[in-house]
C-alpha positions in Angstrom: -1.2 18.3 5.0 -0.3 17.2 1.3 -2.4 19.6 -0.3 0.6 20.1 -3.0 2.3 16.8 -2.4 4.0 15.4 -5.3 5.3 11.9 -4.9 8.8 11.2 -5.5 8.4 7.4 -5.9 10.7 7.0 -3.1 8.6 3.8 -1.7 9.3 5.0 2.0 5.8 5.2 2.5 5.1 1.4 1.6 7.9 0.2 3.8 6.2 1.8 7.0 4.6 -0.7 9.5 0.8 -0.9 9.2 -1.9 -2.4 7.5 -3.2 -1.5 4.3 -6.9 -2.9 4.6 -8.4 -3.5 1.1 -11.8 -2.5 0.7 -14.8 -4.3 -1.3 -13.7 -4.8 -5.0 -10.2 -4.1 -4.3 -8.7 -7.8 -4.1 -10.9 -8.2 -7.4 -9.1 -5.3 -9.4 -5.6 -6.1 -7.8 -5.6 -9.5 -8.7 -7.1 -8.9 -12.8 -4.2 -6.3 -12.8 -1.9 -9.0 -11.6 -3.5 -11.5 -14.3 -4.7 -14.1 -11.4 -7.7 -15.3 -10.1 -9.1 -13.5 -7.1 -8.6 -16.6 -4.8 -5.0 -17.3 -5.8 -4.5 -13.5 -5.2 -5.8 -13.6 -1.8 -4.1 -16.7 -0.5 -0.6 -15.3 -1.9 -1.5 -11.5 -0.9 -3.5 -11.0 1.7 -4.1 -11.9 5.2 -7.6 -11.3 7.5 -7.2 -8.3 9.5 -6.7 -8.8 13.1 -10.3 -7.3 13.6 -11.5 -10.0 11.0 -13.7 -7.3 9.0 -11.4 -7.1 5.9 -8.5 -8.5 3.9 -5.0 -6.7 4.3 -2.2 -6.9 2.3 0.8 -9.0 3.3 4.2 -7.6 4.3 7.2 -8.8 2.7 10.0 -10.3 4.9 11.2 -6.8 5.4 8.2 -5.2 6.6 7.3 -3.4 3.3 4.2 -4.0 1.3 4.3 -7.3 -0.4 3.2 -5.5 -3.5 6.6 -2.9 -3.8 9.1 -3.9 -6.2 12.8 -3.4 -6.0 12.4 -0.1 -8.3 10.2 1.4 -5.3 7.3 0.9 -7.7 3.9 -1.0 -6.8 3.6 -4.2 -9.1 -0.4 -3.3 -9.0 -0.1 0.4 -9.8 -3.3 0.9 -11.7 -5.5 -1.4 -9.1 -3.7 0.1 -6.0 -5.8 0.5 -2.9 -7.7 3.1 -2.3 -5.7 3.7 1.2 -2.5 4.1 -0.9 -3.9 6.5 -3.7 -5.4 8.9 -0.9 -1.9 9.1 1.0 -1.5 12.0 2.3 -4.4 13.7 1.1 -6.9 11.9 3.4 -4.8 9.6 5.7 -1.4 9.6 7.2 0.2 8.9 10.4 2.7 10.6 12.8 5.6 8.9 11.1 4.4 10.1 7.7 6.3 13.3 8.1 9.3 11.8 9.1 10.0 9.4 6.7 8.1 10.9 3.4 11.1 12.7 1.8 8.2 14.9 0.1 6.6 15.5 3.5 9.8 16.9 4.8 11.2 13.5 5.9 14.7 11.6 5.6 16.4 12.4 2.5 
């Protein structure tokens, strides 16, 4: 899936329920990208994952990723987590094809 994928920047994938887990070093990179210290970033933008093994990005009240802007762009795009960068090449879920216009979903 997604071998010839080209993101249309619609933000649909960033509005889906689920977890964006941060790998080691990603919180620091995101914080630096946003001009924050890592502790302040973690307090404002992350929660502890349910399994308590990593941080994950919070969701906005509407369920979208907290880093998704009104323009459908990631506020921290240069430092976005690997999970986000790898979509849909390395990971996707059963809803990806339904919601992503570039994968054949809603337009």
